[in-house]
N, CA, C and O atoms as a DFTB+ gen file, in Angstrom:
788 C
 N C O
     1  1      56.946     119.412     114.630
     2  2      58.195     120.016     114.930
     3  2      59.071     119.133     115.763
     4  3      60.262     118.966     115.500
     5  1      58.414     118.532     116.844
     6  2      59.179     117.652     117.741
     7  2      59.725     116.442     117.001
     8  3      60.839     115.990     117.268
     9  1      58.894     115.893     116.021
    10  2      59.324     114.769     115.250
    11  2      60.528     115.121     114.407
    12  3      61.452     114.320     114.263
    13  1      60.519     116.302     113.856
    14  2      61.619     116.767     113.015
    15  2      62.931     116.856     113.830
    16  3      63.989     116.432     113.365
    17  1      62.839     117.409     115.040
    18  2      63.990     117.518     115.921
    19  2      64.533     116.134     116.316
    20  3      65.745     115.923     116.338
    21  1      63.626     115.196     116.628
    22  2      64.033     113.814     116.948
    23  2      64.733     113.153     115.757
    24  3      65.757     112.484     115.899
    25  1      64.128     113.373     114.554
    26  2      64.681     112.815     113.327
    27  2      66.088     113.298     113.039
    28  3      66.973     112.518     112.690
    29  1      66.279     114.622     113.195
    30  2      67.585     115.233     112.972
    31  2      68.618     114.745     114.006
    32  3      69.787     114.531     113.687
    33  1      68.146     114.577     115.256
    34  2      69.058     114.070     116.339
    35  2      69.567     112.662     115.995
    36  3      70.748     112.345     116.133
    37  1      68.591     111.816     115.530
    38  2      68.945     110.437     115.137
    39  2      69.951     110.453     114.015
    40  3      70.899     109.667     114.036
    41  1      69.778     111.341     113.013
    42  2      70.729     111.396     111.900
    43  2      72.114     111.853     112.314
    44  3      73.105     111.506     111.671
    45  1      72.189     112.657     113.418
    46  2      73.479     113.178     113.888
    47  2      74.205     112.223     114.822
    48  3      75.371     112.459     115.137
    49  1      73.561     111.156     115.275
    50  2      74.213     110.225     116.204
    51  2      75.499     109.674     115.724
    52  3      76.473     109.676     116.476
    53  1      75.571     109.172     114.444
    54  2      76.877     108.676     114.014
    55  2      77.952     109.727     114.037
    56  3      79.092     109.420     114.382
    57  1      77.636     110.967     113.681
    58  2      78.642     112.062     113.715
    59  2      79.074     112.327     115.122
    60  3      80.258     112.563     115.364
    61  1      78.140     112.296     116.083
    62  2      78.496     112.514     117.449
    63  2      79.447     111.431     117.951
    64  3      80.421     111.707     118.651
    65  1      79.126     110.156     117.562
    66  2      79.969     109.044     117.956
    67  2      81.403     109.147     117.429
    68  3      82.364     108.865     118.144
    69  1      81.527     109.561     116.148
    70  2      82.837     109.716     115.586
    71  2      83.607     110.850     116.263
    72  3      84.823     110.780     116.438
    73  1      82.855     111.915     116.646
    74  2      83.500     113.036     117.314
    75  2      84.056     112.645     118.644
    76  3      85.090     113.164     119.067
    77  1      83.366     111.703     119.340
    78  2      83.789     111.264     120.694
    79  2      85.079     110.461     120.628
    80  3      85.895     110.525     121.547
    81  1      85.276     109.697     119.538
    82  2      86.506     108.900     119.439
    83  2      87.014     109.002     117.992
    84  3      86.569     108.292     117.090
    85  1      87.939     109.895     117.830
    86  2      88.535     110.119     116.562
    87  2      89.405     108.956     116.166
    88  3      90.251     108.522     116.948
    89  1      89.211     108.424     114.932
    90  2      89.998     107.321     114.481
    91  2      90.843     107.766     113.324
    92  3      90.337     108.414     112.408
    93  1      92.155     107.431     113.336
    94  2      93.064     107.800     112.285
    95  2      93.478     106.570     111.501
    96  3      93.278     105.437     111.937
    97  1      94.055     106.813     110.343
    98  2      94.524     105.707     109.491
    99  2      95.529     104.854     110.209
   100  3      95.500     103.631     110.071
   101  1      96.445     105.468     110.994
   102  2      97.496     104.656     111.620
   103  2      96.909     103.756     112.699
   104  3      97.530     102.750     113.039
   105  1      95.736     104.073     113.254
   106  2      95.087     103.200     114.195
   107  2      94.511     101.915     113.512
   108  3      94.410     100.850     114.122
   109  1      94.149     102.079     112.244
   110  2      93.509     100.993     111.507
   111  2      94.431     100.209     110.610
   112  3      94.109      99.083     110.230
   113  1      95.596     100.786     110.252
   114  2      96.481     100.208     109.263
   115  2      97.460      99.220     109.878
   116  3      98.066      99.517     110.907
   117  1      97.625      98.061     109.272
   118  2      98.614      97.106     109.679
   119  2      99.229      96.461     108.413
   120  3      98.567      96.413     107.376
   121  1     100.439      95.982     108.480
   122  2     101.025      95.262     107.347
   123  2     102.093      94.313     107.807
   124  3     102.687      94.485     108.871
   125  1     102.335      93.289     106.979
   126  2     103.355      92.298     107.321
   127  2     104.065      91.888     106.014
   128  3     103.500      91.957     104.923
   129  1     105.345      91.455     106.182
   130  2     106.097      91.080     105.020
   131  2     106.897      89.802     105.338
   132  3     107.350      89.618     106.468
   133  1     107.068      88.924     104.336
   134  2     107.735      87.677     104.590
   135  2     107.960      86.864     103.363
   136  3     108.110      87.404     102.267
   137  1     107.986      85.559     103.532
   138  2     108.250      84.646     102.412
   139  2     107.157      83.597     102.357
   140  3     106.577      83.250     103.387
   141  1     106.865      83.084     101.158
   142  2     105.800      82.084     101.055
   143  2     106.148      81.035     100.032
   144  3     106.983      81.234      99.149
   145  1     105.470      79.896     100.184
   146  2     105.602      78.797      99.188
   147  2     104.180      78.390      98.807
   148  3     103.338      78.152      99.673
   149  1     103.926      78.316      97.516
   150  2     102.618      77.863      96.986
   151  2     102.807      76.468      96.432
   152  3     103.663      76.259      95.573
   153  1     102.024      75.501      96.906
   154  2     102.065      74.166      96.379
   155  2     100.999      73.998      95.328
   156  3      99.821      73.890      95.666
   157  1     101.374      73.970      94.055
   158  2     100.430      73.900      92.939
   159  2     100.036      72.481      92.629
   160  3     100.877      71.607      92.417
   161  1      98.691      72.265      92.607
   162  2      98.208      70.911      92.356
   163  2      98.423      70.515      90.904
   164  3      98.047      71.240      89.982
   165  1      99.026      69.370      90.722
   166  2      99.201      68.786      89.362
   167  2      98.780      67.291      89.472
   168  3      99.559      66.444      89.910
   169  1      97.584      67.017      89.079
   170  2      96.989      65.641      89.266
   171  2      97.007      65.307      90.728
   172  3      96.392      66.016      91.525
   173  1      97.710      64.221      91.122
   174  2      97.746      63.832      92.507
   175  2      98.984      64.385      93.246
   176  3      99.218      64.051      94.408
   177  1      99.779      65.244      92.547
   178  2     101.016      65.750      93.118
   179  2     100.976      67.256      93.273
   180  3     100.032      67.910      92.830
   181  1     102.005      67.803      93.905
   182  2     102.152      69.256      94.050
   183  2     103.506      69.700      93.593
   184  3     104.494      68.976      93.717
   185  1     103.548      70.931      93.048
   186  2     104.851      71.490      92.562
   187  2     104.933      72.890      93.227
   188  3     103.971      73.657      93.186
   189  1     106.099      73.205      93.839
   190  2     106.198      74.451      94.589
   191  2     106.571      75.672      93.743
   192  3     107.345      75.608      92.788
   193  1     105.973      76.776      94.156
   194  2     106.366      78.128      93.632
   195  2     106.723      78.949      94.839
   196  3     105.961      79.001      95.805
   197  1     107.877      79.596      94.800
   198  2     108.363      80.341      95.973
   199  2     108.239      81.877      95.722
   200  3     108.395      82.334      94.590
   201  1     107.970      82.622      96.741
   202  2     107.818      84.047      96.542
   203  2     107.999      84.917      97.745
   204  3     108.174      84.415      98.855
   205  1     107.962      86.209      97.551
   206  2     107.957      87.258      98.597
   207  2     106.496      87.625      98.887
   208  3     105.689      87.797      97.973
   209  1     106.191      87.736     100.136
   210  2     104.796      87.962     100.580
   211  2     104.653      89.324     101.207
   212  3     105.495      89.734     102.006
   213  1     103.597      90.031     100.856
   214  2     103.290      91.328     101.546
   215  2     101.803      91.395     101.757
   216  3     101.016      91.135     100.847
   217  1     101.424      91.748     102.970
   218  2      99.989      91.797     103.349
   219  2      99.560      93.103     104.000
   220  3      99.656      93.238     105.220
   221  1      99.087      94.071     103.213
   222  2      98.512      95.339     103.797
   223  2      97.119      94.998     104.241
   224  3      96.387      94.236     103.610
   225  1      96.770      95.640     105.428
   226  2      95.431      95.427     105.974
   227  2      94.893      96.752     106.561
   228  3      95.628      97.549     107.144
   229  1      93.596      96.936     106.379
   230  2      92.928      98.124     106.978
   231  2      91.738      97.624     107.769
   232  3      90.848      96.986     107.206
   233  1      91.705      97.897     109.039
   234  2      90.623      97.460     109.920
   235  2      89.322      98.175     109.615
   236  3      89.278      99.404     109.554
   237  1      88.260      97.401     109.422
   238  2      86.933      97.940     109.230
   239  2      86.253      98.094     110.580
   240  3      85.651      99.130     110.862
   241  1      86.345      97.086     111.400
   242  2      85.899      97.127     112.788
   243  2      87.160      97.232     113.677
   244  3      87.995      96.329     113.639
   245  1      87.313      98.270     114.448
   246  2      88.586      98.555     115.125
   247  2      88.428      98.992     116.549
   248  3      89.418      99.371     117.175
   249  1      87.212      98.961     117.107
   250  2      86.956      99.540     118.402
   251  2      87.311      98.628     119.576
   252  3      87.382      99.088     120.716
   253  1      87.536      97.331     119.306
   254  2      87.863      96.425     120.370
   255  2      89.398      96.217     120.462
   256  3      90.068      96.156     119.431
   257  1      89.940      96.112     121.657
   258  2      91.423      95.901     121.779
   259  2      91.885      94.633     121.171
   260  3      92.957      94.613     120.566
   261  1      91.119      93.524     121.292
   262  2      91.625      92.217     120.829
   263  2      90.742      91.593     119.760
   264  3      90.736      90.369     119.628
   265  1      89.993      92.384     118.988
   266  2      89.224      91.853     117.888
   267  2      89.130      92.914     116.761
   268  3      88.964      94.106     117.022
   269  1      89.239      92.448     115.529
   270  2      89.039      93.323     114.394
   271  2      88.560      92.572     113.216
   272  3      88.728      91.357     113.120
   273  1      87.946      93.309     112.288
   274  2      87.543      92.781     110.996
   275  2      88.253      93.685     109.951
   276  3      88.092      94.905     109.949
   277  1      89.025      93.049     109.084
   278  2      89.899      93.872     108.183
   279  2      89.737      93.455     106.748
   280  3      89.438      92.302     106.438
   281  1      89.948      94.444     105.857
   282  2      90.076      94.166     104.428
   283  2      91.567      93.993     104.154
   284  3      92.360      94.876     104.481
   285  1      91.948      92.897     103.573
   286  2      93.369      92.567     103.402
   287  2      93.662      92.226     101.917
   288  3      92.771      91.885     101.139
   289  1      94.962      92.339     101.577
   290  2      95.423      92.050     100.232
   291  2      96.726      91.226     100.346
   292  3      97.800      91.778     100.104
   293  1      96.670      89.938     100.703
   294  2      97.895      89.145     100.910
   295  2      98.532      88.708      99.607
   296  3      98.178      87.656      99.076
   297  1      99.464      89.489      99.079
   298  2     100.021      89.306      97.756
   299  2     101.345      88.528      97.817
   300  3     102.204      88.777      98.664
   301  1     101.472      87.567      96.872
   302  2     102.748      86.857      96.677
   303  2     103.247      87.133      95.285
   304  3     102.500      87.028      94.312
   305  1     104.530      87.491      95.187
   306  2     105.194      87.581      93.876
   307  2     106.441      86.716      93.908
   308  3     107.258      86.840      94.820
   309  1     106.595      85.845      92.929
   310  2     107.729      84.921      92.933
   311  2     107.898      84.175      91.657
   312  3     107.647      84.708      90.576
   313  1     108.331      82.919      91.767
   314  2     108.617      82.111      90.584
   315  2     108.415      80.643      90.869
   316  3     108.548      80.168      91.997
   317  1     108.088      79.942      89.794
   318  2     108.092      78.491      89.845
   319  2     109.303      78.031      89.032
   320  3     109.527      78.509      87.920
   321  1     110.094      77.083      89.601
   322  2     111.261      76.572      88.908
   323  2     110.923      75.184      88.376
   324  3     110.329      74.353      89.064
   325  1     111.318      74.968      87.144
   326  2     111.017      73.714      86.465
   327  2     111.328      72.490      87.325
   328  3     112.399      72.407      87.926
   329  1     110.405      71.554      87.381
   330  2     110.619      70.283      88.090
   331  2     109.977      69.169      87.346
   332  3     109.531      69.371      86.216
   333  1     109.902      67.951      87.943
   334  2     109.370      66.788      87.213
   335  2     107.843      66.841      87.054
   336  3     107.275      66.114      86.239
   337  1     107.178      67.716      87.850
   338  2     105.717      67.787      87.783
   339  2     105.226      68.902      86.858
   340  3     104.264      68.720      86.112
   341  1     105.895      70.059      86.912
   342  2     105.590      71.146      85.940
   343  2     106.917      71.490      85.286
   344  3     107.759      72.166      85.878
   345  1     107.089      71.028      84.088
   346  2     108.389      71.133      83.384
   347  2     108.512      72.530      82.688
   348  3     108.686      72.621      81.473
   349  1     108.416      73.572      83.486
   350  2     108.468      74.931      82.971
   351  2     108.794      75.896      84.129
   352  3     108.232      75.790      85.219
   353  1     109.690      76.810      83.872
   354  2     110.026      77.874      84.813
   355  2     109.258      79.132      84.429
   356  3     109.341      79.582      83.286
   357  1     108.508      79.709      85.376
   358  2     107.669      80.881      85.058
   359  2     107.506      81.801      86.281
   360  3     107.699      81.412      87.433
   361  1     107.136      83.049      85.945
   362  2     106.775      84.027      87.012
   363  2     105.442      83.588      87.630
   364  3     104.517      83.148      86.947
   365  1     105.398      83.733      88.967
   366  2     104.179      83.356      89.692
   367  2     103.695      84.488      90.557
   368  3     104.496      85.132      91.234
   369  1     102.438      84.743      90.554
   370  2     101.850      85.755      91.438
   371  2     100.496      85.285      91.922
   372  3      99.775      84.587      91.209
   373  1     100.152      85.677      93.154
   374  2      98.849      85.381      93.708
   375  2      98.339      86.653      94.386
   376  3      98.944      87.141      95.340
   377  1      97.228      87.183      93.889
   378  2      96.726      88.476      94.382
   379  2      95.274      88.315      94.823
   380  3      94.375      88.550      94.017
   381  1      95.005      87.919      96.086
   382  2      93.643      87.802      96.567
   383  2      93.167      89.005      97.374
   384  3      93.972      89.689      98.008
   385  1      91.887      89.260      97.351
   386  2      91.268      90.240      98.270
   387  2      90.478      89.476      99.300
   388  3      89.575      88.717      98.948
   389  1      90.801      89.664     100.587
   390  2      90.261      88.838     101.647
   391  2      89.679      89.685     102.717
   392  3      90.265      90.704     103.083
   393  1      88.508      89.292     103.253
   394  2      87.919      89.852     104.448
   395  2      88.292      88.940     105.602
   396  3      87.942      87.760     105.616
   397  1      89.025      89.514     106.595
   398  2      89.624      88.659     107.645
   399  2      89.227      89.131     109.047
   400  3      89.294      90.322     109.353
   401  1      88.812      88.181     109.892
   402  2      88.530      88.469     111.272
   403  2      89.711      88.041     112.119
   404  3      90.167      86.905     111.989
   405  1      90.226      88.910     112.985
   406  2      91.398      88.616     113.832
   407  2      90.999      88.691     115.303
   408  3      90.195      89.537     115.696
   409  1      91.557      87.815     116.095
   410  2      91.320      87.763     117.539
   411  2      92.657      87.670     118.240
   412  3      93.520      86.881     117.855
   413  1      92.824      88.493     119.288
   414  2      94.035      88.381     120.111
   415  2      95.212      89.187     119.536
   416  3      95.045      90.327     119.104
   417  1      96.371      88.588     119.540
   418  2      97.623      89.189     119.178
   419  2      97.567      89.854     117.797
   420  3      97.146      89.216     116.832
   421  1      97.974      91.094     117.685
   422  2      98.061      91.874     116.431
   423  2      96.723      92.117     115.764
   424  3      96.664      92.406     114.569
   425  1      95.655      92.002     116.524
   426  2      94.358      92.274     115.913
   427  2      94.099      93.741     115.714
   428  3      93.456      94.136     114.741
   429  1      94.602      94.574     116.644
   430  2      94.519      96.022     116.487
   431  2      95.815      96.623     116.985
   432  3      96.736      95.909     117.383
   433  1      95.877      97.955     116.956
   434  2      97.073      98.689     117.431
   435  2      97.221      98.583     118.922
   436  3      98.320      98.770     119.444
   437  1      96.135      98.284     119.636
   438  2      96.164      98.222     121.104
   439  2      95.909      96.804     121.611
   440  3      95.321      96.636     122.679
   441  1      96.318      95.822     120.900
   442  2      96.100      94.430     121.338
   443  2      96.862      94.190     122.658
   444  3      97.859      94.845     122.966
   445  1      96.327      93.201     123.428
   446  2      96.988      92.894     124.723
   447  2      97.407      91.412     124.816
   448  3      97.999      91.012     125.818
   449  1      97.115      90.604     123.804
   450  2      97.327      89.170     123.919
   451  2      98.663      88.748     123.341
   452  3      99.180      89.355     122.403
   453  1      99.207      87.696     123.924
   454  2     100.465      87.070     123.406
   455  2     100.237      86.207     122.196
   456  3     101.128      86.041     121.363
   457  1      99.043      85.654     122.095
   458  2      98.754      84.714     120.988
   459  2      97.497      85.217     120.306
   460  3      96.575      85.703     120.961
   461  1      97.465      85.096     118.975
   462  2      96.308      85.501     118.221
   463  2      96.025      84.645     117.027
   464  3      96.880      83.868     116.601
   465  1      94.848      84.769     116.477
   466  2      94.494      83.950     115.282
   467  2      93.639      84.789     114.365
   468  3      93.063      85.797     114.776
   469  1      93.560      84.356     113.093
   470  2      92.736      85.033     112.087
   471  2      92.115      84.015     111.147
   472  3      92.699      82.979     110.829
   473  1      90.887      84.358     110.710
   474  2      90.186      83.567     109.730
   475  2      89.677      84.470     108.677
   476  3      89.173      85.551     108.983
   477  1      89.790      84.059     107.386
   478  2      89.320      84.903     106.314
   479  2      88.905      84.164     105.098
   480  3      89.224      82.989     104.917
   481  1      88.168      84.881     104.234
   482  2      87.732      84.322     102.933
   483  2      87.672      85.452     101.914
   484  3      87.469      86.616     102.260
   485  1      87.856      85.077     100.634
   486  2      87.801      86.116      99.589
   487  2      87.881      85.488      98.235
   488  3      87.526      84.329      98.018
   489  1      88.381      86.332      97.303
   490  2      88.523      85.889      95.927
   491  2      89.825      86.425      95.396
   492  3      90.228      87.539      95.731
   493  1      90.513      85.614      94.538
   494  2      91.835      86.034      94.096
   495  2      92.168      85.665      92.721
   496  3      91.531      84.791      92.133
   497  1      93.194      86.331      92.159
   498  2      93.722      86.048      90.863
   499  2      95.085      85.352      91.031
   500  3      95.843      85.649      91.954
   501  1      95.368      84.426      90.119
   502  2      96.612      83.695      90.105
   503  2      97.265      83.825      88.718
   504  3      96.628      83.559      87.699
   505  1      98.513      84.228      88.695
   506  2      99.292      84.355      87.462
   507  2     100.347      83.266      87.480
   508  3     101.186      83.257      88.380
   509  1     100.343      82.356      86.535
   510  2     101.349      81.260      86.421
   511  2     101.881      81.311      85.005
   512  3     101.346      80.646      84.117
   513  1     102.939      82.101      84.778
   514  2     103.456      82.261      83.448
   515  2     102.488      82.987      82.577
   516  3     102.110      84.118      82.882
   517  1     102.076      82.380      81.510
   518  2     101.108      82.996      80.577
   519  2      99.636      82.710      80.959
   520  3      98.701      83.200      80.325
   521  1      99.474      81.901      82.015
   522  2      98.134      81.548      82.470
   523  2      97.639      82.459      83.589
   524  3      98.322      82.646      84.597
   525  1      96.460      83.017      83.406
   526  2      95.812      83.848      84.401
   527  2      94.455      83.213      84.807
   528  3      93.637      82.906      83.940
   529  1      94.231      83.028      86.064
   530  2      93.034      82.355      86.528
   531  2      92.548      83.057      87.815
   532  3      93.268      83.832      88.445
   533  1      91.305      82.746      88.162
   534  2      90.718      83.332      89.382
   535  2      89.968      82.254      90.153
   536  3      89.552      81.247      89.579
   537  1      89.792      82.470      91.480
   538  2      89.058      81.505      92.281
   539  2      88.884      81.959      93.706
   540  3      89.389      83.011      94.098
   541  1      88.154      81.151      94.503
   542  2      87.925      81.447      95.900
   543  2      89.173      81.198      96.726
   544  3      90.009      80.353      96.407
   545  1      89.265      81.966      97.796
   546  2      90.376      81.869      98.692
   547  2      89.915      81.750     100.110
   548  3      88.989      82.458     100.505
   549  1      90.522      80.878     100.910
   550  2      90.252      80.780     102.360
   551  2      91.580      80.794     103.066
   552  3      92.552      80.230     102.562
   553  1      91.649      81.434     104.241
   554  2      92.923      81.515     105.013
   555  2      92.712      81.382     106.516
   556  3      91.674      81.766     107.055
   557  1      93.691      80.845     107.154
   558  2      93.776      80.835     108.626
   559  2      95.173      81.187     109.004
   560  3      96.127      80.825     108.316
   561  1      95.308      81.921     110.143
   562  2      96.652      82.369     110.547
   563  2      96.793      82.340     112.087
   564  3      95.812      82.452     112.823
   565  1      98.020      82.189     112.526
   566  2      98.308      82.269     113.947
   567  2      99.395      83.248     114.129
   568  3     100.309      83.326     113.308
   569  1      99.326      84.046     115.242
   570  2     100.298      85.117     115.477
   571  2     100.823      85.033     116.909
   572  3     100.112      84.677     117.849
   573  1     102.119      85.383     117.026
   574  2     102.743      85.450     118.372
   575  2     104.029      86.238     118.299
   576  3     104.399      86.754     117.244
   577  1     104.733      86.329     119.467
   578  2     106.021      87.004     119.523
   579  2     107.126      86.064     119.018
   580  3     107.049      84.845     119.165
   581  1     108.182      86.693     118.402
   582  2     109.378      85.920     118.077
   583  2     110.566      86.893     118.310
   584  3     110.577      88.000     117.771
   585  1     111.530      86.480     119.091
   586  2     112.664      87.272     119.485
   587  2     112.168      88.616     120.050
   588  3     111.597      88.654     121.140
   589  1     112.382      89.696     119.324
   590  2     111.878      91.031     119.826
   591  2     110.851      91.650     118.872
   592  3     110.693      92.869     118.801
   593  1     110.164      90.771     118.147
   594  2     109.153      91.224     117.213
   595  2     107.913      90.303     117.201
   596  3     107.750      89.423     118.045
   597  1     107.075      90.548     116.229
   598  2     105.815      89.766     116.105
   599  2     105.781      89.041     114.774
   600  3     106.262      89.567     113.770
   601  1     105.219      87.839     114.752
   602  2     105.328      86.962     113.588
   603  2     103.903      86.372     113.319
   604  3     103.116      86.127     114.234
   605  1     103.638      86.169     112.033
   606  2     102.412      85.468     111.592
   607  2     102.768      84.249     110.756
   608  3     103.563      84.340     109.820
   609  1     102.191      83.131     111.089
   610  2     102.231      81.906     110.290
   611  2     100.880      81.780     109.629
   612  3      99.867      81.762     110.328
   613  1     100.817      81.690     108.283
   614  2      99.554      81.690     107.552
   615  2      99.431      80.514     106.618
   616  3     100.396      80.116     105.965
   617  1      98.238      79.961     106.560
   618  2      97.917      78.947     105.522
   619  2      96.753      79.531     104.682
   620  3      95.803      80.114     105.204
   621  1      96.882      79.343     103.371
   622  2      95.853      79.843     102.471
   623  2      95.596      78.791     101.355
   624  3      96.520      78.173     100.824
   625  1      94.335      78.630     101.042
   626  2      93.958      77.680      99.932
   627  2      93.274      78.475      98.855
   628  3      92.358      79.259      99.102
   629  1      93.756      78.244      97.636
   630  2      93.140      78.849      96.436
   631  2      92.451      77.811      95.602
   632  3      93.087      76.876      95.116
   633  1      91.161      77.961      95.430
   634  2      90.387      76.994      94.682
   635  2      90.054      77.641      93.295
   636  3      89.207      78.528      93.188
   637  1      90.750      77.157      92.271
   638  2      90.635      77.774      90.976
   639  2      89.272      77.482      90.340
   640  3      88.809      76.341      90.321
   641  1      88.636      78.554      89.813
   642  2      87.334      78.428      89.194
   643  2      87.367      78.775      87.675
   644  3      86.702      78.125      86.868
   645  1      88.122      79.770      87.327
   646  2      88.180      80.208      85.925
   647  2      89.650      80.256      85.462
   648  3      90.538      80.659      86.213
   649  1      89.877      79.840      84.226
   650  2      91.215      79.904      83.652
   651  2      91.909      78.547      83.785
   652  3      91.328      77.569      84.254
   653  1      93.148      78.527      83.361
   654  2      93.902      77.286      83.331
   655  2      94.962      77.243      84.455
   656  3      96.008      76.619      84.278
   657  1      94.717      77.872      85.561
   658  2      95.611      77.922      86.642
   659  2      95.508      76.645      87.508
   660  3      95.039      75.594      87.072
   661  1      95.980      76.809      88.770
   662  2      96.073      75.607      89.619
   663  2      95.343      75.867      90.940
   664  3      95.263      76.998      91.420
   665  1      94.827      74.802      91.495
   666  2      94.454      74.845      92.915
   667  2      95.789      74.899      93.664
   668  3      96.770      74.289      93.239
   669  1      95.818      75.639      94.792
   670  2      97.106      75.691      95.504
   671  2      96.913      75.812      96.996
   672  3      95.929      76.362      97.489
   673  1      97.919      75.261      97.710
   674  2      98.056      75.439      99.160
   675  2      99.220      76.396      99.339
   676  3     100.255      76.245      98.690
   677  1      99.059      77.381     100.215
   678  2     100.037      78.389     100.450
   679  2     100.475      78.459     101.907
   680  3      99.613      78.591     102.776
   681  1     101.738      78.379     102.218
   682  2     102.265      78.553     103.559
   683  2     103.155      79.795     103.598
   684  3     104.024      79.983     102.747
   685  1     102.916      80.637     104.608
   686  2     103.646      81.897     104.700
   687  2     104.185      82.149     106.091
   688  3     103.523      81.861     107.088
   689  1     105.370      82.680     106.153
   690  2     105.936      83.172     107.416
   691  2     106.249      84.610     107.260
   692  3     107.065      84.972     106.412
   693  1     105.602      85.498     108.084
   694  2     105.746      86.963     107.872
   695  2     105.996      87.645     109.195
   696  3     105.545      87.192     110.247
   697  1     106.728      88.752     109.124
   698  2     106.997      89.560     110.253
   699  2     105.978      90.719     110.264
   700  3     105.805      91.403     109.255
   701  1     105.310      90.932     111.400
   702  2     104.287      91.973     111.498
   703  2     104.952      93.319     111.756
   704  3     105.780      93.452     112.657
   705  1     104.579      94.319     110.953
   706  2     105.217      95.638     111.014
   707  2     104.419      96.616     111.812
   708  3     103.227      96.408     112.038
   709  1     105.060      97.703     112.254
   710  2     104.344      98.771     112.976
   711  2     105.234      99.475     113.940
   712  3     105.931      98.811     114.706
   713  1     105.256     100.802     113.953
   714  2     106.100     101.574     114.893
   715  2     105.643     101.371     116.333
   716  3     106.416     101.586     117.267
   717  1     104.364     100.949     116.520
   718  2     103.880     100.807     117.901
   719  2     104.539      99.657     118.674
   720  3     104.425      99.599     119.898
   721  1     105.223      98.747     117.982
   722  2     105.947      97.723     118.702
   723  2     107.105      98.282     119.557
   724  3     107.547      97.655     120.520
   725  1     107.572      99.465     119.176
   726  2     108.654     100.082     119.897
   727  2     108.159     100.641     121.262
   728  3     108.984     100.991     122.107
   729  1     106.844     100.727     121.484
   730  2     106.286     101.278     122.651
   731  2     105.930     100.267     123.730
   732  3     105.200     100.588     124.668
   733  1     106.438      99.054     123.602
   734  2     106.184      98.042     124.591
   735  2     106.937      98.411     125.895
   736  3     108.066      98.901     125.869
   737  1     106.269      98.155     127.013
   738  2     106.845      98.561     128.290
   739  2     107.889      97.517     128.795
   740  3     108.812      97.859     129.534
   741  1     107.717      96.279     128.386
   742  2     108.626      95.212     128.892
   743  2     108.858      94.197     127.779
   744  3     107.955      93.445     127.412
   745  1     110.097      94.182     127.239
   746  2     110.328      93.261     126.108
   747  2     110.390      91.826     126.482
   748  3     110.368      90.974     125.593
   749  1     110.468      91.489     127.771
   750  2     110.408      90.120     128.211
   751  2     108.997      89.619     128.374
   752  3     108.738      88.427     128.206
   753  1     108.066      90.518     128.701
   754  2     106.655      90.195     128.844
   755  2     105.922      91.152     127.952
   756  3     105.386      92.153     128.427
   757  1     105.881      90.863     126.628
   758  2     105.451      91.843     125.639
   759  2     103.956      92.136     125.600
   760  3     103.521      92.940     124.775
   761  1     103.165      91.522     126.448
   762  2     101.746      91.857     126.421
   763  2     101.448      93.101     127.210
   764  3     100.320      93.595     127.184
   765  1     102.471      93.642     127.942
   766  2     102.226      94.858     128.703
   767  2     102.578      96.071     127.823
   768  3     103.679      96.157     127.279
   769  1     101.623      97.003     127.694
   770  2     101.757      98.114     126.821
   771  2     101.701      99.461     127.556
   772  3     101.115      99.574     128.634
   773  1     102.309     100.454     126.962
   774  2     102.037     101.809     127.387
   775  2     100.695     102.264     126.868
   776  3     100.098     101.591     126.029
   777  1     100.209     103.389     127.347
   778  2      99.021     103.971     126.829
   779  2      99.301     104.723     125.567
   780  3      99.960     105.763     125.583
   781  1      98.792     104.189     124.444
   782  2      99.114     104.772     123.119
   783  2      98.377     106.052     122.852
   784  3      98.848     106.889     122.082
   785  1      97.256     106.222     123.456
   786  2      96.375     107.295     123.103
   787  2      96.940     108.671     123.496
   788  3      96.297     109.693     123.258
């Protein structure tokens, strides 16, 4: 009987933990929007494709103020314009699924740091006109304040494995979104926050 009680108590521990600290979607959800350029490898040269960038993120690990692990979908939709390296104009899209660890600035809803960084890896699809290909993706990002908002500079590499697409280097500049930026206590020293809870 005692063993049964202990076993049931162990099973209930996760539920007790969640009850102690209720987590909502708005606590875990982040997103950013901006512009990006993809440098498509053609032999020893690169040819640019320009696009609009959107990155929705949901934190998987969210209990630390300045660290998180997130599932992200950093999507680019745009176009390649005919040039001397790729003599064709076409629709371009890059849709990777990335697992990303963030530290410092913008890592969670309650971050305290002025500067942050992120590292991630995943797998993605690339659409270049009529060509569809897939491959591994690696990314690194830096985040900080700009004017009265938050900004991310991101580098991403796509290594094509299947299809007739391109290896590519991607540079992105994005504005970090969120209503909680309005709750900063001092816009000149933006690392000071009100109590959001």
